[in-house]
N, C-alpha and C positions, 0 to 999 in steps of 0.2 A: 670462587666461581669465575669462569672466564669472561662473562659479560660485565662484570664489575671491575672498576679500577682498583689499583693497588690501595689507595686510601680507603675506598669503600669497603674492601675486604677487611682491612684492619679495623675500621669502624664497626663492621659486623661482629668481629671477634670481641672487641672491647665492650660493645653494648651487651653481649650475652655472658661474658665471663667476669665482668666487674659488677659488683652489687650497686644498683642505682641508688640505694639508700645511703651509701658511703661515698659515692663518686658522682659529682655533678657532670653535666654535659661539657662544661669547660675543662674539667679534670680529664675527661676521656679524650677530648680533642688534644689536650696537651700531651697525654700519653702516646697518642698516635703520632703526633709531630715529633716527639722525642725518638720514637722507634724509626721513623722515616729518616731522621738525621743520622742516627747511629748506623743504620744499614746503608746509607748513601743512596737512598731512593728518591731524592728530591726531584730529579729531572723526569721521573716517570710516575710520580705519585698520582697523577690524574689520567694515566694511560690504562686502558683496559688490559686485563691479563691475557685475553685472547681465547678463541675457540676454533673449531674446524672451519667455521664460516667467517670469523672475525680476526683480523690481524691484531696481535697484541705485543706485549713486551718480550724481550729476549729471554732465553732460558735462564741466564744468570739472574735477571731481575725477578723472574717468576719464582725461582728458588728462594731468593731473598725475601719476597713477599710471604711465602709459606713459612719461612723461619720467623718472620716478624709477627705472624698471627699467633705463634706459640710463645713469643716473648711478651705478649700482652700482660700476662699474669706475673711477670718477672720471676720465672722459675730459677732455682739455684742449680738444677740438674736438667740437662736437655739431651734427649735421645733422638738421633737422626738416622734414617735408613737410606744409605747410599745417596748422600746429597749431591754427589758429582756425577752420578750415572747419567749417560746420555748427553753430557756437555763436552764441548771441545776442551783441549788442554788449557787454553788461556782462561776460559770462563770458569773451569774447575778451580784454577789457581785463585781467581778472585773470590770464589765462594769460601775456600779454605782460609784465605786472608781475613774474610769477614768473621768466620768462626774463631779464628785466632784472636782477633780483637775482642770478641765477646768473652773468650776464656780469660783474657787479661783483666777483664772487669770483675772477675770473681765467680764466674759461672763454670760449672763442670760440664763438659760436652763429650758425649759418647756417641760414636757413629761407626758404621761399617763403610768400607771403601775398597775398591778393586784396583790393583795395579797403579798406585799413585806415582807421579813423577817425583824426583828427589826434592824439588822445591816445595812440594806439598808434604812429602814424607818427613822432612826435617822439622815441621811444625808440631808433629805428634810428640806428646810428652811420654806416652806409654802405649804400647801396642800388644795385641794378642793375635798370633797367627795360628790358624787351624788347618790341619791337613786331612785328607780323606780317611786315613787309617785311624783317626780319632785322637792322635797325639797333638799337643799344642804347646806353644811356648809363649810366655809373657815376659816382656822386658822393657826397660827404658830405651827409647829410641837412640838416645845419645850413646848407649853402651852396647848396641846390638852388634857392632863390628867387632868389639872385643870378645863377645860371646862366641861369634862364629870362628874367630881365630883360635880361641882356646880349644874348640872342638875339632879343629883341623880343616875348617872350611875357609877358602880364600876367594874373595871377590875380585874378579879380573878388572883391569882398568877400563873405564868408560861403561861399565855395566851398572845399570840402575840398581842401587842398593835395595830398594823395596822389592824389585823383581828377584834379585838374588836371594833375599830373605825368604821369599815364597818358594823358590826352588829348593832351598834347604829344608823347609818344613814339609814339603811334599815329597821329599826323598829323591829329587831329580839331580841334586848336586852331590858329588862324592867327597867324602872326608878322607884326609890322609891318615887319620887315626883309626884304631880298631875298638870295637865294643869291649874287648877284654881289658882295655886300659882304664875302664870305669868300674867302680865298685857298685854294680847294679844287681839287684837280687834276681831279676827275671830275664837273664841273658838268653835263655833258650828261646823266648818269644820275641827277641829283638834282633835287629841286624844293623848294619852300618848306615841304613837309610834314615834312622831317627836318632842319631847321636846327639843332636841339639836338644831334643826333647828329654833324652836320658840325662844330659848334663844339667838341664834346667831343673829336673826333679831332684837332683842332688844338691842344688844350690840353696843358700840360706834365704834367698828371695822367695823361692817356692815355699819354704817352710813358713815364712811370714804371711804369704798370701793364704795358705791353708789355715793358719791359726786365726787370721782375721775373718775368713769365711765361716769358720766354726763358731766364732764369737757372734757373728751376725745372725746365724741360723739357730742359735740356741733357743730362741723364743718362738720358733716356727714349727715345733713338732706337731702341732695340730693342723698344719696345712697353711698354705699361702692364700690370703684373702685378696679380694680385688675383683676377680673376674665375675663372681656371682653377686657382688654388692650393687645396690641401687645407687645410681649417680646422684651426687649432691649438687643441685642446681642453685645458683645464686640469684636467679631471676624467676619471677612468677610465670604461670602458664600464659596469662593474657599478655604480659610483656613480651614473652617469647613469640607469641602469635603475631604481634605487631611487627617485630623485627624480622622474623623468618618470612611471614607473609609479604612484607614489603620487599624483601629480596626476591621472592618468587615473581611478584608483579613486575619489578624492574627487569628481571631476566626475561620474562615474556615479552615486554615492550622492546627490549634490545635484541631479541632473537625471535622475531615474529614469523619465521618461515613456516612453522607448523600451523600456526593460526591462519595465515594467508592460504596455505594449501588446503586446509580443511574447509574454509569458507568458499574457495573457488570450486572445490569438488562438489560441495552441496548445491551451489548455484547451478553448476553444469548439469548435475543429475536432475535437479528440479526442472530446468528447462527441457531436458531430454524427455522426462516423463510427461511433462505438460504438452510437448509437441506430439509425442506418440499417442497419447490418450486425450487429445485436445477436444474439449467440450463434449464429453461422453453423452450420447443421447439417452432418452428413457425408453426407446423402442427395443423390443425383444428381437433376436437374442443377444445383440451386441451390448445392450445395457448391462446384463449380468456378467457376460464374459469379460468385457473390457474393465469393468469395475474390479472384479476379483483379480484379474491379471495385474492391474495397476496397484492394488493394495499389496499383493505379494511382492512386486518389484520395490515398492516403497519400504516394506519391512526389511527386505534383503539389504537395501541401501543403508537403512538405519543401523543395522547390526554390523555388516561387514565394512561399512564406511568408517568405522571407529577403530580399526585395527592398529592405528598409530598409537593408541593408548597403551599398548604393551611396552612401549619404551619409557613410560613415565618413571618407574623406579629403577630401571636397569641403567639408564644413562648416568645417573648420579649415585649409583650404589656405593662406589668407593668413597665418594665425598660424604655421603650420609653416615657410613660406618665410622669414618674418621671423626667427624664432628659430633656425632651422637656419643661415641665412646669417650670423647674428650670432655663431655659435659657441656656442650654448647646449648643443646635444647633437648626436650623430651621427644620420644618417638611419636606421640600423639600430635604434637605441634607440627612436626615435619609432615606427617600423614595428612592432616587437615589442610595445611598450607598448600601442599602439592595438589590435593584434590580440588580445592576451590580455584586455584590458579589455572588448573587445566580445564575444569568443567565450564566455567563461564565463557572464556574466549574461544575455546576449541569445540565445545559441544552445544551449549545452550543457545548462543547467538546464531551459529550456523543452522541449527534446527528450526528456529523461528523464521529465518529467512527462507529456508527450504520449504517449510509448510505453507507459508503465504504464497509463494510462487506456484507450487505444484497444485495446491487445493483449488485455486480459482482458475487456473489454466485448464484443469480437467473438468471444470464445471460441476463440481459436487454440490451438495445441499447448500443453498444460498444463505441459510440462517447463520448469523454470526456465532451463536452458541454452538452450533455444529462444528464450525471452524475451530473454536477454542477447544472443544473436546477432541477434535482430530489432532490439534497441535499438542495437547496434553498426552495423548496416546503415543504419538511419534517421539516425544521427549522421554517418556518412561521406557519405551522400547530401546531407544538409543542409550539411555543411562544404564539399563540392564546389561546391554552388551558391553558398555564401557566398564562397568563394575566387575564383570567377569574378566575382562582384559587386565584390570588393575590387580585382581587376585593372582593371575598368572605372572604379571610383572613383578609382584612382590615375592613370588615363590622361586623364580629361577634367575640366573645371572647372565644368560646369553640370549640374544635375539633369535637364533636358530631354534633353540628349544622352546622359546615363548611362542613363536609362530606355529610350531607343530601342536603345542598344547592348546592354543586358542582356536585353531581351525577345526580340530576334531569335534569339540562340543557344539560349535556353531553348525556344522554339517548335520549332526544328529538332531539338533533342535529344528533345523529346516525340514528334515524328513518327517518329523513328528509334529509339524506345524498345522497339518490339516488341509493343506492345499495340494500336495503331491499325492497324498493317499488319504482315503476315508478312515478317520480314526475309529469309527464304530465297527469297522470290519477287520481290525487288526487282531493278531493273536493276543490272548489275555495276558500272557506273561511278558509281552512287550508294550502293552497299551499304557502301562504306568509312566512310561517316558514322556508322554504328552503333558504330564503335570509339571515338568521342569523345562518346557519349551517356551522360549521367549517369543518365537514366531507364532505359536498358537494363540497366546494371550493377545498379542498385537493384532493379529488378523481378525480374531473374534470381536475385539473392541471397535476397530474401524469399520467392520462389516455391519455391526449393530447400529453404529452411529449414522451410517449412510443409508441402510436399507429400512430401518424402522420409520414408518410413516411415509415411505416413498411408494409411489404407484408407477408400475411399469406396464407397458401395453404394446400390442401388435394390432394388426388390422381387425381381428375379431376377438382378441383375448386381453383381459385386464388382470395383472398379477400384482397383488400387494406385496411389499417387501417382507412383511411378516411371514407370508406363506413360504417364501424362499428360505428364510431363516429356520423355519420349522423343518423343512425338508433336509437341511444341513445339520439338524440336531443342535442348533445354537439357542441357548436360553437368552431371549431378548428382553426379559424383565429388567426392572431397575437394578436389582442386585446382580442379575446375570450380566449386565453391562459393567458395573463397577467392580465386580469380583476379579475381572481381568486386570484392572489397575492395581487392586490390592495385591494380587499375585506378583505383578511386576515390581511393585514397591518392596514386597517381601524378598524377591530375588536380589534386588539392589542392596537391601539391608544386609542380607546374609553374606553376599560376596564382599561387601565393604568391610564387614566385621572380620571375615576370614583374611582379607588382605592386610588389615591392621595387625592381626595375630601373626601372620607370616612375616611381616616387617619386624615385629618384635623378636621373632625367633631367629633372625639373621645372626650368624656367628660373627661377633665383633672382635674376637680374639684369635682368629685362625691365622 
């Protein structure tokens, strides 16, 4: 993670991948120190990896840190996917030197690489080149030049041997020999562009590789396991919650831009609403019109003001897939840690501040219990919108698609919220949509909280708040009020459960 230092990332890996029953804290620290020394990361051990907002270590050090996290368990076999891609030539050479030192310590390292320079290519013990036509050639790097000469290919002076080898396997280099000079059964389907592959298939090395592969696959007739198997975790659920949750908290503290923006946005809108509807009077008709307008504006802000939640699982999707499939932590641990780390600083605290400012500036019911019920309603409305955003975030992998999918249900919910259209006059086959509208439940709850027991008046008229609620078809009984909160809690629960299910359904092996 970019907000953590190299040492902190290694400690995160060692804490989750080594059994705490067998390794003490001192043992884990010693393992991390040993890896830092082996990888030559002493000078940047306390430097943060870096994010788009935070300057961090160089690309070489970042790749070294990633390799170090996988070396925590002392694996005998290490697979790497393009460890030098995106790095300059000198940095790529340092990474390969590092891998070469690791291979000399008894580890087998398998990785893919594109167009390496010769100083990198010569470190390879064995390489496999694939071409578009499906032919491939495997050989010892030390003997590749001999293989090319035997088949009539000649590398020009100053030509990079690895580039020349790729030209040969892709059919871009021409051989001085002809296919008829080889004893190959399928000459009709071959031409001079794949003589190296033809020669390789006739070699004794090819026969040895085939025999070894047949021996390895003899016990796999029933299929290859692994992808569908449940990960075996060496740490408990609560231990993982402490480690992963701690990382989420540190990440939030070191990357607080979203929290600051959310807090500033809520304070701004609270002041704006408070100034527009400042000290709403009890005189008709402005008492009713201003209150309903203010409540609708508040609900819109609570729902649409949390669109930033759609990035929660999209930002770290690749990191989650890698760490979860590698057995770092359970999906449930990651889900709960992300939820709590996001809800408290970005949702709960800003809502409390928003409610305190807006409520008293608008001059609503002075009773403190009414303020608490108002704050509870605003919190549930906001959390319902956030939970729907979490569901979308766990279901898609791009911001563009997430924004489309989250905006559509919000607009429909706003239309069927009861402010823009009378729900009792709607077509029967459309009226059911009101039961899934966050806006409807939020509006009814705050309206009952404010109007029940309130007296409005004009020069000659006195209007109890209950009369207005009856004209709007709103049930203001005790259950009529609390059923809105139960419905909002139900929406939150359903969306959270579905978000967790979607997170578990992510393809980790694609």
